[in-house]
C-alpha positions as CSV (number, residue, x, y, z in Angstrom):
1,X,198.7,134.5,77.8
2,X,198.5,131.9,80.1
3,X,194.7,130.2,80.3
4,X,193.5,128.1,82.9
5,X,190.1,126.7,83.2
6,X,188.5,126.2,86.8
7,X,185.4,124.2,87.7
8,X,182.2,125.5,89.8
9,X,180.3,123.6,91.8
10,X,181.1,121.8,95.3
11,X,184.7,121.7,94.4
12,X,185.2,125.6,94.0
13,X,185.3,126.8,97.6
14,X,187.6,124.0,98.1
15,X,189.9,124.1,95.2
16,X,189.7,128.4,95.9
17,X,191.7,127.4,99.9
18,X,194.0,124.9,98.2
19,X,195.7,127.4,95.5
20,X,195.6,130.0,98.3
21,X,197.9,127.5,100.3
22,X,200.4,127.7,97.6
23,X,200.2,131.4,97.2
24,X,197.9,131.4,93.7
25,X,196.0,133.8,94.6
26,X,192.6,134.2,92.5
27,X,190.5,137.2,94.1
28,X,186.7,136.5,94.6
29,X,187.1,133.1,92.9
30,X,185.1,131.6,96.3
31,X,183.0,134.4,96.5
32,X,180.2,133.0,94.7
33,X,180.1,135.7,92.2
34,X,178.3,136.2,89.0
35,X,181.3,136.9,87.2
36,X,182.9,133.8,85.6
37,X,186.5,135.3,84.9
38,X,189.6,136.2,86.8
39,X,192.8,137.3,86.9
40,X,195.9,135.7,89.0
41,X,198.0,137.8,91.8
42,X,201.3,137.9,90.7
43,X,200.5,136.4,87.2
44,X,199.9,139.3,84.4
45,X,200.5,136.4,81.8
46,X,197.3,134.3,83.3
47,X,193.6,134.7,83.4
48,X,191.0,132.3,85.0
49,X,187.8,131.3,83.4
50,X,184.9,129.1,85.0
51,X,183.0,126.4,83.9
52,X,181.2,124.1,84.6
53,X,183.1,120.8,85.2
54,X,181.8,118.8,82.2
55,X,183.4,121.2,79.3
56,X,187.1,122.3,81.1
57,X,188.4,118.9,79.1
58,X,186.5,119.8,76.0
59,X,187.8,123.4,76.3
60,X,191.5,122.0,76.7
61,X,191.2,119.4,74.0
62,X,190.2,122.5,71.7
63,X,193.3,124.6,72.8
64,X,191.0,127.3,74.0
65,X,192.7,126.8,77.4
66,X,196.5,125.3,78.1
67,X,196.1,124.3,82.1
68,X,192.6,123.5,84.1
69,X,191.6,121.5,86.9
70,X,188.6,119.1,87.2
71,X,187.1,115.8,87.8
72,X,188.6,112.4,85.9
73,X,185.4,111.3,85.2
74,X,185.2,114.1,82.9
75,X,188.1,114.0,81.1
76,X,187.5,110.2,80.7
77,X,184.0,110.7,79.4
78,X,185.8,112.5,76.7
79,X,189.1,110.1,76.3
80,X,186.7,107.5,76.3
81,X,184.9,108.3,72.6
82,X,187.9,110.2,71.2
83,X,191.2,108.6,72.7
84,X,193.5,110.9,70.8
85,X,192.7,114.0,72.5
86,X,195.4,116.4,73.0
87,X,194.8,115.6,76.7
88,X,197.9,115.5,79.2
89,X,196.8,114.6,82.9
90,X,199.8,115.8,84.9
91,X,198.9,114.7,88.4
92,X,196.3,113.9,90.8
93,X,195.1,116.2,93.6
94,X,194.4,115.4,96.9
95,X,191.4,116.5,98.1
96,X,191.2,114.2,101.1
97,X,191.4,116.5,104.0
98,X,188.5,118.2,102.7
99,X,186.5,115.2,102.6
100,X,183.4,117.0,105.1
101,X,183.1,119.9,102.3
102,X,184.0,117.7,98.7
103,X,183.4,114.0,98.1
104,X,185.6,112.7,95.8
105,X,183.7,111.6,92.2
106,X,183.2,107.8,91.6
107,X,180.7,106.5,89.4
108,X,179.1,103.3,90.3
109,X,176.3,100.7,88.6
110,X,173.2,100.9,91.1
111,X,169.7,99.8,91.2
112,X,166.8,99.0,93.7
113,X,167.0,96.7,96.4
114,X,165.6,93.8,93.9
115,X,167.7,94.5,91.0
116,X,170.9,92.3,90.5
117,X,174.2,93.0,87.9
118,X,173.1,89.3,86.4
119,X,170.0,90.7,85.2
120,X,172.5,92.3,82.7
121,X,173.0,88.8,81.7
122,X,169.9,88.1,80.2
123,X,167.9,89.5,77.3
124,X,165.3,90.8,78.9
125,X,165.3,94.5,78.1
126,X,167.5,97.3,80.6
127,X,167.0,100.8,80.8
128,X,170.4,102.8,82.1
129,X,170.5,106.4,83.1
130,X,173.3,108.3,83.0
131,X,175.1,112.0,82.5
132,X,178.1,110.1,81.5
133,X,177.0,107.6,78.1
134,X,180.7,107.1,77.2
135,X,182.0,105.8,80.3
136,X,178.9,103.8,80.5
137,X,178.6,102.6,76.6
138,X,182.3,101.2,77.6
139,X,181.5,99.5,81.2
140,X,178.8,97.8,79.5
141,X,180.4,96.4,76.7
142,X,183.3,95.0,79.0
143,X,180.8,93.5,81.0
144,X,179.4,92.0,78.6
145,X,176.4,93.3,78.7
146,X,173.6,91.9,76.8
147,X,169.9,93.2,75.8
148,X,170.0,97.3,77.2
149,X,169.5,101.1,76.3
150,X,171.4,104.0,77.5
151,X,169.2,107.0,78.3
152,X,171.8,110.4,78.4
153,X,169.6,112.2,81.2
154,X,170.4,116.3,81.7
155,X,170.9,115.4,85.5
156,X,170.0,113.1,88.4
157,X,170.1,109.9,86.4
158,X,169.9,108.5,90.2
159,X,166.1,109.6,90.1
160,X,165.2,107.3,87.5
161,X,165.0,103.5,88.9
162,X,163.1,101.9,90.0
163,X,159.6,103.0,88.1
164,X,161.8,104.4,85.1
165,X,164.5,102.6,84.8
166,X,166.3,99.4,85.4
167,X,169.7,101.1,86.7
168,X,171.6,104.1,86.6
169,X,175.4,104.8,86.6
170,X,175.8,107.9,88.8
171,X,178.0,109.2,91.6
172,X,178.0,106.7,94.4
173,X,176.8,109.5,96.7
174,X,173.4,110.9,94.7
175,X,172.6,106.9,94.7
176,X,173.3,106.1,97.9
177,X,171.1,109.4,99.0
178,X,168.5,108.3,96.5
179,X,168.0,105.1,98.2
180,X,169.2,102.7,95.8
181,X,171.4,99.8,96.3
182,X,174.8,100.1,95.0
183,X,175.7,97.0,92.8
184,X,179.2,97.6,90.8
185,X,182.4,100.5,90.7
186,X,182.4,102.0,87.5
187,X,184.9,105.1,87.2
188,X,187.0,105.5,90.4
189,X,189.7,109.2,89.6
190,X,189.5,112.3,91.7
191,X,190.6,115.2,90.8
192,X,193.0,116.2,88.5
193,X,195.4,118.8,87.2
194,X,195.6,118.6,83.1
195,X,197.5,120.8,80.1
196,X,196.8,120.9,76.8
197,X,199.4,118.9,74.6
198,X,200.1,121.7,72.0
199,X,200.4,124.2,74.8
200,X,202.7,122.1,76.5
201,X,205.2,121.3,74.0
202,X,205.0,125.2,72.1
203,X,203.9,127.9,75.0
204,X,206.2,128.7,77.6
205,X,203.8,127.8,80.7
206,X,206.5,128.0,83.5
207,X,205.5,130.6,85.8
208,X,201.8,129.2,86.6
209,X,202.1,125.5,86.1
210,X,205.6,125.8,88.2
211,X,203.4,127.2,91.2
212,X,200.0,125.0,90.3
213,X,202.4,121.7,90.5
214,X,203.1,122.5,94.3
215,X,199.2,121.5,94.9
216,X,199.0,118.2,97.3
217,X,199.4,114.7,95.1
218,X,197.2,112.1,95.8
219,X,198.5,108.5,94.9
220,X,197.0,107.6,90.7
221,X,193.5,107.1,90.9
222,X,192.7,104.0,88.8
223,X,189.8,105.7,86.5
224,X,188.0,103.0,84.4
225,X,186.8,100.0,86.4
226,X,187.6,96.9,84.7
227,X,184.4,94.7,85.9
228,X,184.4,90.8,86.1
229,X,182.4,89.5,82.5
230,X,179.4,88.7,82.5
231,X,177.5,84.7,81.4
232,X,174.6,84.3,79.4
233,X,171.8,83.5,81.8
234,X,168.3,82.7,81.0
235,X,166.0,84.1,83.6
236,X,162.6,85.1,83.5
237,X,161.5,88.6,84.3
238,X,160.1,88.2,87.6
239,X,163.1,86.8,89.5
240,X,163.8,90.3,89.4
241,X,160.9,92.3,89.5
242,X,158.0,91.6,91.9
243,X,155.3,93.5,90.4
244,X,153.8,94.2,86.8
245,X,153.7,98.2,86.3
246,X,150.3,98.8,85.7
247,X,150.7,102.6,84.5
248,X,147.4,102.4,82.4
249,X,145.2,102.6,86.4
250,X,147.2,106.2,87.4
251,X,147.9,109.2,85.9
252,X,151.8,109.5,86.5
253,X,152.5,113.6,86.8
254,X,156.0,114.5,87.2
255,X,156.6,117.7,89.3
256,X,160.5,119.7,89.0
257,X,162.9,120.5,91.6
258,X,165.7,123.4,91.1
259,X,164.5,126.5,90.0
260,X,161.0,126.0,89.0
261,X,160.2,123.8,92.1
262,X,158.8,127.4,94.3
263,X,156.9,128.4,90.9
264,X,155.1,125.1,90.2
265,X,154.4,124.6,94.2
266,X,152.1,128.7,93.4
267,X,150.8,126.9,90.6
268,X,149.1,123.5,92.7
269,X,148.2,126.0,95.3
270,X,146.3,128.2,93.3
271,X,144.5,125.2,91.3
272,X,143.8,124.1,94.6
273,X,146.1,121.2,94.8
274,X,148.5,119.7,97.1
275,X,150.8,117.5,96.8
276,X,152.0,116.0,100.2
277,X,156.4,116.2,100.5
278,X,156.6,119.1,98.1
279,X,156.2,122.3,99.0
280,X,159.1,125.2,98.5
281,X,161.2,124.2,101.1
282,X,160.8,120.1,101.7
283,X,160.7,117.8,98.8
284,X,160.4,113.8,98.7
285,X,161.7,111.9,95.4
286,X,158.0,110.5,95.3
287,X,155.1,113.0,96.6
288,X,151.4,111.6,97.7
289,X,148.2,112.7,96.4
290,X,144.9,112.7,97.8
291,X,143.6,111.0,94.2
292,X,144.3,107.4,94.4
293,X,144.9,107.4,90.5
294,X,147.3,110.4,90.4
295,X,151.3,108.8,91.2
296,X,153.5,111.4,91.4
297,X,157.3,111.7,91.1
298,X,160.0,114.9,91.0
299,X,161.8,114.9,88.2
300,X,164.1,117.4,86.2
301,X,162.6,119.4,83.8
302,X,164.8,119.3,80.7
303,X,164.0,115.7,81.0
304,X,160.6,115.8,81.0
305,X,160.0,116.1,77.4
306,X,161.6,112.9,76.8
307,X,159.9,110.7,79.3
308,X,156.5,112.0,78.3
309,X,157.5,111.2,74.6
310,X,158.7,107.8,76.1
311,X,155.2,106.8,77.9
312,X,156.9,107.2,81.1
313,X,154.9,109.8,82.4
314,X,151.0,110.8,81.2
315,X,151.4,114.8,81.8
316,X,154.6,117.0,83.5
317,X,155.1,120.4,84.3
318,X,158.3,121.7,82.7
319,X,159.4,124.7,80.9
320,X,158.4,125.6,76.8
321,X,162.2,125.9,76.6
322,X,162.7,122.6,77.6
323,X,160.1,121.4,75.0
324,X,160.6,123.2,72.2
325,X,164.8,122.0,72.8
326,X,163.2,118.7,72.4
327,X,161.1,119.5,69.4
328,X,163.7,121.0,67.8
329,X,165.6,117.5,68.0
330,X,162.2,115.7,67.5
331,X,159.9,117.3,65.8
332,X,157.5,114.6,65.9
333,X,157.9,113.3,69.0
334,X,154.3,112.5,70.6
335,X,154.5,115.4,73.4
336,X,152.6,118.6,73.2
337,X,151.8,121.9,75.7
338,X,148.4,121.0,77.4
339,X,148.2,124.1,79.5
340,X,150.3,127.2,79.8
341,X,150.7,127.9,83.8
342,X,152.4,131.8,83.2
343,X,154.4,131.8,85.3
344,X,158.6,131.5,85.9
345,X,158.6,133.8,82.8
346,X,162.0,134.7,81.4
347,X,163.1,135.3,77.5
348,X,165.0,132.8,75.5
349,X,167.3,134.6,73.1
350,X,171.1,135.4,71.4
351,X,173.3,137.1,73.8
352,X,176.7,138.8,72.4
353,X,179.8,140.9,74.0
354,X,178.4,144.9,74.4
355,X,181.7,145.7,73.7
356,X,180.9,144.4,70.2
357,X,178.8,147.5,69.9
358,X,176.2,145.3,67.7
359,X,172.5,146.6,67.6
360,X,170.9,143.7,66.2
361,X,171.6,139.9,65.4
362,X,172.6,141.1,61.5
363,X,174.5,143.9,63.1
364,X,176.8,141.5,64.7
365,X,177.8,139.2,61.7
366,X,178.5,142.0,59.6
367,X,181.0,143.0,62.2
368,X,182.0,139.7,62.7
369,X,182.3,139.0,59.0
370,X,183.8,142.4,57.9
371,X,187.2,141.1,57.0
372,X,186.8,137.3,56.8
373,X,183.5,136.4,54.9
374,X,183.9,132.5,55.9
375,X,184.8,133.6,59.5
376,X,182.9,130.6,61.4
377,X,180.0,132.0,64.1
378,X,180.2,129.6,67.3
379,X,177.0,129.8,69.1
380,X,177.7,128.1,72.4
381,X,174.1,126.8,74.1
382,X,173.0,124.4,76.7
383,X,169.7,124.1,74.4
384,X,172.1,123.0,71.8
385,X,168.9,121.9,69.5
386,X,167.5,126.0,69.5
387,X,171.0,126.9,69.1
388,X,171.3,124.9,66.1
389,X,167.7,126.1,64.6
390,X,168.1,129.4,65.4
391,X,171.5,129.2,63.9
392,X,170.0,128.1,61.0
393,X,166.8,130.5,60.6
394,X,169.0,133.6,60.9
395,X,171.4,131.9,58.4
396,X,174.3,132.5,60.0
397,X,175.8,130.8,57.1
398,X,179.3,128.7,58.3
399,X,179.1,128.4,62.1
400,X,179.3,125.8,64.8
401,X,176.9,124.6,67.6
402,X,179.1,124.6,70.9
403,X,176.7,122.2,73.8
404,X,177.5,123.3,77.0
405,X,176.9,122.3,80.2
406,X,176.4,125.5,82.6
407,X,178.4,128.5,83.4
408,X,176.8,129.8,80.2
409,X,178.0,133.7,80.4
410,X,181.7,133.2,80.3
411,X,181.5,132.0,76.5
412,X,181.1,134.8,75.3
413,X,183.7,136.3,73.6
414,X,186.3,134.5,74.2
415,X,185.2,130.9,73.4
416,X,182.0,132.0,71.4
417,X,180.1,134.3,69.3
418,X,176.4,134.2,70.3
419,X,175.3,132.7,73.3
420,X,172.0,131.2,73.6
421,X,170.6,131.9,76.7
422,X,167.5,132.6,79.0
423,X,167.6,135.5,81.8
424,X,164.6,136.2,84.5
425,X,166.3,139.2,85.5
426,X,169.7,140.5,83.6
427,X,171.9,139.9,86.4
428,X,174.2,137.3,85.3
429,X,174.4,138.6,81.8
430,X,175.1,142.4,83.1
431,X,177.3,141.1,85.3
432,X,179.3,139.6,82.3
433,X,179.1,142.1,80.2
434,X,176.8,141.0,77.9
435,X,173.6,142.0,76.2
436,X,170.2,140.3,74.3
437,X,169.8,141.2,70.9
438,X,167.3,138.9,69.7
439,X,164.7,137.2,72.0
440,X,163.6,133.6,70.3
441,X,160.7,132.5,72.7
442,X,159.0,134.2,76.0
443,X,159.0,130.8,78.0
444,X,157.0,130.1,80.6
445,X,156.8,127.4,83.1
446,X,153.8,124.2,81.7
447,X,152.2,121.1,81.7
448,X,152.9,118.6,78.5
449,X,151.4,115.9,77.9
450,X,152.0,112.8,75.5
451,X,150.0,112.6,72.2
452,X,148.0,109.4,71.8
453,X,145.3,107.1,74.0
454,X,144.7,107.5,77.7
455,X,143.0,104.6,79.5
456,X,139.2,106.2,81.0
457,X,141.2,106.3,84.2
458,X,143.8,108.1,82.9
459,X,141.4,110.6,80.8
460,X,138.8,111.5,83.6
461,X,141.7,111.9,86.0
462,X,143.9,114.5,83.4
463,X,140.1,116.4,82.1
464,X,140.0,117.4,85.8
465,X,143.6,118.2,86.5
466,X,143.6,120.2,83.3
467,X,139.8,122.5,84.2
468,X,141.8,122.8,87.7
469,X,144.4,124.8,86.4
470,X,143.1,126.7,83.6
471,X,140.8,128.7,85.4
472,X,143.4,128.9,88.2
């Protein structure tokens, strides 16, 4: 069987159209279905699996998939750190005809209007947020940047500057939308058809590959953009920073976007609070409060525990699951739950295939190891730290944790035995023939805060806020 990996997200409808144009029909791939596995019309020897773009090169490098289509950004994020991986880029695909639907991936260095690349040539500390730490590290090394730290964030790295980071390496369109200044190009790679090296040499891929090679080709992009090296500079911080951030004078509050937003808005309303610009239908990055002692920013809930522990925010409204995942890696981090908001309830636990026929996780382990006591149990999850903690707690013996970026339900059973996943209704699990055998966390959204001293103004404001939510 020839295994083919295709991406989810914005590229999915564009790619479905392009595949249809060459008569490589993958029924329902573009339907938005919860299903992540598909057959290919006229190719009984081929099967398609949908992944998050970031996970595709890893799966091809491991030999789990023979052919794939994904962004060159994700490919180079892997190859920059592991240059010997068995990935063969075959051709860059021409998706320019669909430019109104899909934007070609391009990474840039961006910052506030007052930022300048020369800041990286000084001894002043720079913080750079990104989803692509390997590409970013290579760029900064070749740039001869001096004193910096890279924060690998879950998503939306462009939302951190200027208050919480100096620069970001992010997609151009997202950086522009955020109102940031584009400072330098970092990576320009487009969308590629790739193959596993061993599969090309040892497996008959001729039938699907011959057809996929008919996809329109674009001239190769330059991929990693070589920067012009910086010369060390001596400057004062005030040259690039207009004002000193006096964080002690206000309480900085992070509120979530995405799925958790509607629950958070409801919690705020019940507490008698209104953050202007933050509603179920509208979001600005920096909502305002009638209380001048409160400063608000919309943030990804996955990144909030670390941001609070670093002192960037005083409190944040996130999910207990993400707090527990962070503390599983950093148990001494100065962050704690302050208030349970009792909203956005769902279960996080161990998920397996229904076809396994197991009644418990212990039963499943026995089934996997019936013929091979040393069988390595693969545990896939977006919650990598919690997955590792679960494997140790359940004494799985030999196991490996597979960190993933999304499209989680498709990993089991082909590419992992266990999935550590959250579910609110169970619909996605049911659509992919999965069942949760063991519940780890009954998660809700909550308010978290940093452990440590607050200023007098912050303490007073925080006490008032907590009291409102506690009685809501």
